[in-house]
N, C-alpha and C positions, 0 to 999 in steps of 0.2 A: 234642843235637842231630836236635828232628824228624822235621826235613825241610827238604830241599834247594828243595822246591819255592813262590818268594815268595810268588804271589798266592795257594795255597792251595786254588787253584776256585773263589776270591769272587769277587762278579760277573765273570764270566772271559765274553768278549766272543764273540759268536755266531758270529764267521768265526775263532775262534782253532784250531778244530782244523779248519777247510779251511786256513786260512793252513800250520799244520803237513804236512799231507799235500801241500798242492802244490811245498812244498819240498824235500820228497821227491822230487817229482813231474820238477823242475827240475834237483836238483842230478848225477842219474847223466847228464847233460847233457855233464859238463863234462871226460870222457874223449875224448868223442866230439870236442872243439876243440882238445884237448891232440893226439890224435895228428893232425889236422889241419895241426895248425900249421908252421909253417919255422925255430922256434928250438927251442931245448933246453928237455926240459923242465922245468926248472926255472925257466929267461927266461919260460917258460907262463906259470907260477905267480905270478912279478913281474907280467910286464903283464897280470892279471888283475885283481891290486889296484891297477895304479899307475894303468890306466884307470876303474877304478870309484872310484877315491878322491875326485876333481871330483863325482861324483854322489852320495856318500857324507855328505864334510864338507858340503856344502848344505844333506841332509836333517839331517842332523846337528846343527846352527848350533842352530837355537831349542832343542832339547832342551840345549845343554851353557850356552847363556846361562842358560836358565832353571834350568837343575840342573847344574853346574857337579861334577864328582865330589868325593871327598874327597882325601887322603892317600893313606888306606888303599885307595881305587878307581884311585884313578890304577897302583898300583900290581898290581898285581888284572892292568887292562887292558895294560898292560905283559909282563904277564908271559901275558896270553892272547896279545897277538899273536907273543913270541915261538915259545909253543907251538902255533898258527896257523901259523906261518912253517915251524917244523921239518914240523908234518903235512905244509903241502900240498909240501914238496920231498921228500921221500919218498914221497908219492902219488903226485905226478907222476913220479920216474923210476923206478916199480915201474911205474906205467900202461903204458909200454914195454917193458915185458919177461915181459907177461902178458897172458890174457884184459880184456876191456875184465864181462864177469861175474866175472869171477877178483877183477881191482881193487877193485871198489865190493862185493865180499861180505869183502875182510878190512878193508880201509878204512874199512868202518862194519859192524866187528864190538864198535862202540861201543853197537851196536845188541843185545848181548848183556850189554858192561861196565858199560850205566848198569846195569839189572835187579838185574846181581849186585851194583852201592855198593851200591843203596837194598836189598839184603836184609844184605849184609853191615856194610856201616858205618850205615848211617841206620836198618836195623832196619824199614826200610818191608815189610809184607809183603801179598800181591798178595792178595785177595780173588775169590772166584768167579769167573766170568769175566775177569778181569784177570789170575791164575792159569791156566787157559785158554790165553789168549789169548795170555803169555807161552812155556808151553809148544808153543805150535802155533808161533808165531813162530820159534822156538830150533831147531825141529825142521826147517820149511821151508828155514829159511838155510843147514842143516846139509845136507839134501839137496840143494839147489843148489849149495851149495858140492863135494859129490862127487860132481859130478854134472858140473859144467864144467871140475873139475882137472884137468890132463895133466902126467905126472907126466911133467919134464923141467927139465934143469938152465937153462935160457931162465928157466921160468916160474916154477920157483921161487926165484930171485932174484925178480921182479916180485911176488912173494907175499909175500915177507921185508918188504920194503920195504913194501907194502902195511900186511902187518900192524903194522906198526911207528907203520906213519901212522894206523891205528884205534888204536893206546892211547894216542899223544898227543892224536887227535882229541876220543876218552874226557874226556880231564884238560882238554882247552880249554872243554867243555862243561859242563861241573863249575864253571868258573870263571865266564864265563859268564853261567849258572845264577843262581849266588848273588849274582854282577854288576846282576841283572838283577831283582833283592828292592828294587831305586830306579832305579837310572837306565835311562832309552828305550835300546829295542834299538839307533836309528841311532847313536848316540852311544858305544854299547860296539863294534859294527862300524865304525865310521869312525874310533876311534883305535885297535882294535885292528890294523884294518887299516896304520894310518900307521905302526902298527910294528915291523909282518910284511913291506913292500915292500921299504925299504933292506937288510935281513937275505937276502931274498928276492935280489935284485940282487949283494949280495955274493960269495954262493953261489953262482949260476949263473956270475960274471967265474971265482970260483975254482974251477971245473968247466971251463975251457977251452968255454962254450956258446956259442953261436950266440944273440946277445940282440936286436941289429937285426932286424924282419920283412923281406921281402919283400910277405907277405900280412897286411894286417890283421886280414882279418874272420872268419877263424878266431878272433880274440885279442878281439876285440871285444865278439861271439858272445860272449864264455868269460867276461867280465867281465863282461855284461848278467845271462846269466843262471844265471850260477855266483854269482856276490860279489852285487851289487844283490838282484838277485829272488830268489834259491833260499836265499840267508845268511840277505838281509833279512828272510824270511818267517820262518826257522828258526828265530832269533836275537830276531822278534818272539814266536812262541809258544810257546817257552821257557819265558817266564817263569809261563806258566799250569801246567807239566804238573810232574808227578813223576819219574823217571828212567825208576821201568818205562814208561809209555805212552812218552816219546819214546823210549826205548831199542826199540817194538816197530815205530814206525811210520819207524825208523832201515834198519829190516829192510828194506820198499817199494824203497828203491834198489836193490840190488843186484839182485832183481826184473828192472825198467824195464833196467837195465843188462846187463842181459842178454838182456831183446829188440829194443836197443841195436844190445849187439855182433851181435846173428844176422841184421836188416837190414841194416844197415850194414856189418859186417866178415865176412860166414858166417860167424860164428861158431855152427855149429847148438844149436839147444834141443831137448834130448833130450825124451824123454817126466817122467821126473825129472823135469827142469828145473822143468817145467811146472808138474808138482805140486809142489812148492817156491814156485814163483811162487802158485799156488792158495792154497796154507796160511798163507799172510805175509798176503795179497788179507782173507781169513778172518780170521787174528787181528784184523788192524785196525779188523772187523765187533764182533767179542768186547772188544775191549779197549771200550768206549766203551759198551756197553750198562749195565752197574752206574750210571757219573754222570748218565745219558737216566732211565733208572729213580731 
């Protein structure tokens, strides 16, 4: 296998990279709305999908009618849905036991796992500015992780759950990227979310969580921002880029989450955190220079 990038940069839409960046600016809002909701963390993940599903199915209907999935693609989408449910369950549980920045750093370690997959499995070697961008982004993420990390039993539990979520999310993205070779983004997101939602509800009930909210506002905002807009943009953009570029872009999320944690929850940003955020931002500029040239 030479590449897992379906479109392989051929006739790439001009809005593909802006969509990738915007997705990674919107998705970090998720932990904020989970904390503000009055249901259990896994129940919040269920509502994220359940509220979004009518919109996703409506948007997916033309694509599913025009290009229905094959038997193999149905299996891949079901697998993606199972992995996404497990990812959200682990991540939403972890959010409550650690900082917003920590949750997003560990939950998005796919930003480092995806380039590692490209290097070790796909044998894709970064060139020039891409190699520099990967090193800079990785260093920035590690600096932020070290700067925001608080050694405590409570944080350790949350960090381990979010690390598990990061591994599951990497597997989910790889399956989705392969499916994007033929299927439209809304089709993939709608079908996988349909599989994920009931699994999350069963898990929330098994944990004895509160499922019915008293305040719907945080959950509606969570569904529209994270699932419809954020995940929708990411699923669209993922078909046009290599795992390396996707991975570097995902490292933007911890920087945004650190800023949100500082502004909303008084999770103080140190000078080290700011250096890490700047390194990730610089990496996002560098990673695009080769294709523009």
